[in-house]
PDB file with SEQRES, HELIX, SHEET and CRYST1 records, atoms N, CA, C and O in Angstrom:
SEQRES   1 A   24  MET LYS ARG PHE HIS ILE ALA LEU ALA VAL ALA ASP LEU          
SEQRES   2 A   24  GLU ASN SER ILE LYS ASP TYR SER GLN ARG LEU                  
HELIX    1 AA1 LYS A    2  ARG A   23  1                                  22    
CRYST1    1.000    1.000    1.000  90.00  90.00  90.00 P 1           1          
ATOM      1  N   MET A   1    -101.905  92.910   8.614  1.00  0.00           N  
ATOM      2  CA  MET A   1    -102.178  92.795  10.045  1.00  0.00           C  
ATOM      3  C   MET A   1    -102.054  94.158  10.704  1.00  0.00           C  
ATOM      4  O   MET A   1    -102.823  94.499  11.603  1.00  0.00           O  
ATOM      5  N   LYS A   2    -101.080  94.933  10.250  1.00  0.00           N  
ATOM      6  CA  LYS A   2    -100.873  96.254  10.853  1.00  0.00           C  
ATOM      7  C   LYS A   2    -102.065  97.169  10.579  1.00  0.00           C  
ATOM      8  O   LYS A   2    -102.461  97.952  11.442  1.00  0.00           O  
ATOM      9  N   ARG A   3    -102.634  97.070   9.382  1.00  0.00           N  
ATOM     10  CA  ARG A   3    -103.802  97.907   9.058  1.00  0.00           C  
ATOM     11  C   ARG A   3    -104.963  97.562   9.974  1.00  0.00           C  
ATOM     12  O   ARG A   3    -105.686  98.450  10.425  1.00  0.00           O  
ATOM     13  N   PHE A   4    -105.145  96.275  10.252  1.00  0.00           N  
ATOM     14  CA  PHE A   4    -106.235  95.844  11.124  1.00  0.00           C  
ATOM     15  C   PHE A   4    -106.021  96.410  12.520  1.00  0.00           C  
ATOM     16  O   PHE A   4    -106.970  96.842  13.173  1.00  0.00           O  
ATOM     17  N   HIS A   5    -104.784  96.407  12.972  1.00  0.00           N  
ATOM     18  CA  HIS A   5    -104.460  96.930  14.304  1.00  0.00           C  
ATOM     19  C   HIS A   5    -104.745  98.431  14.363  1.00  0.00           C  
ATOM     20  O   HIS A   5    -105.256  98.933  15.363  1.00  0.00           O  
ATOM     21  N   ILE A   6    -104.414  99.135  13.294  1.00  0.00           N  
ATOM     22  CA  ILE A   6    -104.664 100.583  13.249  1.00  0.00           C  
ATOM     23  C   ILE A   6    -106.169 100.848  13.252  1.00  0.00           C  
ATOM     24  O   ILE A   6    -106.645 101.740  13.954  1.00  0.00           O  
ATOM     25  N   ALA A   7    -106.914 100.074  12.469  1.00  0.00           N  
ATOM     26  CA  ALA A   7    -108.367 100.251  12.408  1.00  0.00           C  
ATOM     27  C   ALA A   7    -108.974  99.988  13.779  1.00  0.00           C  
ATOM     28  O   ALA A   7    -109.899 100.683  14.201  1.00  0.00           O  
ATOM     29  N   LEU A   8    -108.450  98.983  14.469  1.00  0.00           N  
ATOM     30  CA  LEU A   8    -108.951  98.650  15.804  1.00  0.00           C  
ATOM     31  C   LEU A   8    -108.648  99.788  16.771  1.00  0.00           C  
ATOM     32  O   LEU A   8    -109.478 100.132  17.612  1.00  0.00           O  
ATOM     33  N   ALA A   9    -107.464 100.368  16.651  1.00  0.00           N  
ATOM     34  CA  ALA A   9    -107.073 101.481  17.521  1.00  0.00           C  
ATOM     35  C   ALA A   9    -107.962 102.695  17.252  1.00  0.00           C  
ATOM     36  O   ALA A   9    -108.351 103.395  18.187  1.00  0.00           O  
ATOM     37  N   VAL A  10    -108.281 102.947  15.995  1.00  0.00           N  
ATOM     38  CA  VAL A  10    -109.141 104.082  15.641  1.00  0.00           C  
ATOM     39  C   VAL A  10    -110.536 103.874  16.208  1.00  0.00           C  
ATOM     40  O   VAL A  10    -111.138 104.810  16.736  1.00  0.00           O  
ATOM     41  N   ALA A  11    -111.055 102.655  16.105  1.00  0.00           N  
ATOM     42  CA  ALA A  11    -112.387 102.351  16.628  1.00  0.00           C  
ATOM     43  C   ALA A  11    -112.394 102.537  18.141  1.00  0.00           C  
ATOM     44  O   ALA A  11    -113.353 103.060  18.708  1.00  0.00           O  
ATOM     45  N   ASP A  12    -111.311 102.101  18.788  1.00  0.00           N  
ATOM     46  CA  ASP A  12    -111.223 102.246  20.242  1.00  0.00           C  
ATOM     47  C   ASP A  12    -111.147 103.721  20.610  1.00  0.00           C  
ATOM     48  O   ASP A  12    -111.718 104.150  21.613  1.00  0.00           O  
ATOM     49  N   LEU A  13    -110.440 104.491  19.792  1.00  0.00           N  
ATOM     50  CA  LEU A  13    -110.312 105.928  20.046  1.00  0.00           C  
ATOM     51  C   LEU A  13    -111.678 106.606  19.925  1.00  0.00           C  
ATOM     52  O   LEU A  13    -112.030 107.459  20.741  1.00  0.00           O  
ATOM     53  N   GLU A  14    -112.442 106.220  18.902  1.00  0.00           N  
ATOM     54  CA  GLU A  14    -113.782 106.799  18.721  1.00  0.00           C  
ATOM     55  C   GLU A  14    -114.673 106.469  19.912  1.00  0.00           C  
ATOM     56  O   GLU A  14    -115.442 107.314  20.370  1.00  0.00           O  
ATOM     57  N   ASN A  15    -114.571 105.246  20.411  1.00  0.00           N  
ATOM     58  CA  ASN A  15    -115.376 104.857  21.574  1.00  0.00           C  
ATOM     59  C   ASN A  15    -114.963 105.667  22.785  1.00  0.00           C  
ATOM     60  O   ASN A  15    -115.806 106.056  23.594  1.00  0.00           O  
ATOM     61  N   SER A  16    -113.673 105.923  22.915  1.00  0.00           N  
ATOM     62  CA  SER A  16    -113.182 106.707  24.049  1.00  0.00           C  
ATOM     63  C   SER A  16    -113.710 108.136  23.969  1.00  0.00           C  
ATOM     64  O   SER A  16    -114.074 108.727  24.985  1.00  0.00           O  
ATOM     65  N   ILE A  17    -113.750 108.690  22.754  1.00  0.00           N  
ATOM     66  CA  ILE A  17    -114.246 110.058  22.562  1.00  0.00           C  
ATOM     67  C   ILE A  17    -115.735 110.118  22.908  1.00  0.00           C  
ATOM     68  O   ILE A  17    -116.183 111.065  23.555  1.00  0.00           O  
ATOM     69  N   LYS A  18    -116.499 109.115  22.482  1.00  0.00           N  
ATOM     70  CA  LYS A  18    -117.931 109.086  22.790  1.00  0.00           C  
ATOM     71  C   LYS A  18    -118.137 108.998  24.295  1.00  0.00           C  
ATOM     72  O   LYS A  18    -118.986 109.695  24.851  1.00  0.00           O  
ATOM     73  N   ASP A  19    -117.367 108.148  24.953  1.00  0.00           N  
ATOM     74  CA  ASP A  19    -117.495 107.983  26.401  1.00  0.00           C  
ATOM     75  C   ASP A  19    -117.126 109.283  27.101  1.00  0.00           C  
ATOM     76  O   ASP A  19    -117.772 109.673  28.074  1.00  0.00           O  
ATOM     77  N   TYR A  20    -116.090 109.952  26.610  1.00  0.00           N  
ATOM     78  CA  TYR A  20    -115.655 111.213  27.207  1.00  0.00           C  
ATOM     79  C   TYR A  20    -116.726 112.290  27.014  1.00  0.00           C  
ATOM     80  O   TYR A  20    -116.986 113.085  27.917  1.00  0.00           O  
ATOM     81  N   SER A  21    -117.342 112.308  25.834  1.00  0.00           N  
ATOM     82  CA  SER A  21    -118.376 113.307  25.549  1.00  0.00           C  
ATOM     83  C   SER A  21    -119.585 113.111  26.460  1.00  0.00           C  
ATOM     84  O   SER A  21    -120.205 114.084  26.890  1.00  0.00           O  
ATOM     85  N   GLN A  22    -119.917 111.863  26.751  1.00  0.00           N  
ATOM     86  CA  GLN A  22    -121.069 111.585  27.609  1.00  0.00           C  
ATOM     87  C   GLN A  22    -120.794 112.041  29.036  1.00  0.00           C  
ATOM     88  O   GLN A  22    -121.723 112.396  29.762  1.00  0.00           O  
ATOM     89  N   ARG A  23    -119.536 112.034  29.442  1.00  0.00           N  
ATOM     90  CA  ARG A  23    -119.192 112.434  30.806  1.00  0.00           C  
ATOM     91  C   ARG A  23    -119.239 113.940  30.989  1.00  0.00           C  
ATOM     92  O   ARG A  23    -119.432 114.417  32.108  1.00  0.00           O  
ATOM     93  N   LEU A  24    -119.067 114.694  29.920  1.00  0.00           N  
ATOM     94  CA  LEU A  24    -119.060 116.154  30.034  1.00  0.00           C  
ATOM     95  C   LEU A  24    -120.455 116.686  30.348  1.00  0.00           C  
ATOM     96  O   LEU A  24    -120.639 117.896  30.480  1.00  0.00           O  
TER      97      LEU A  24                                                      
END                                                                             
């Protein structure tokens, strides 16, 4: 379960980076 949570956090982080890059 913890691995799934980490994978979900990484995916969310990648989405945040993409969103941040689009704003620049």
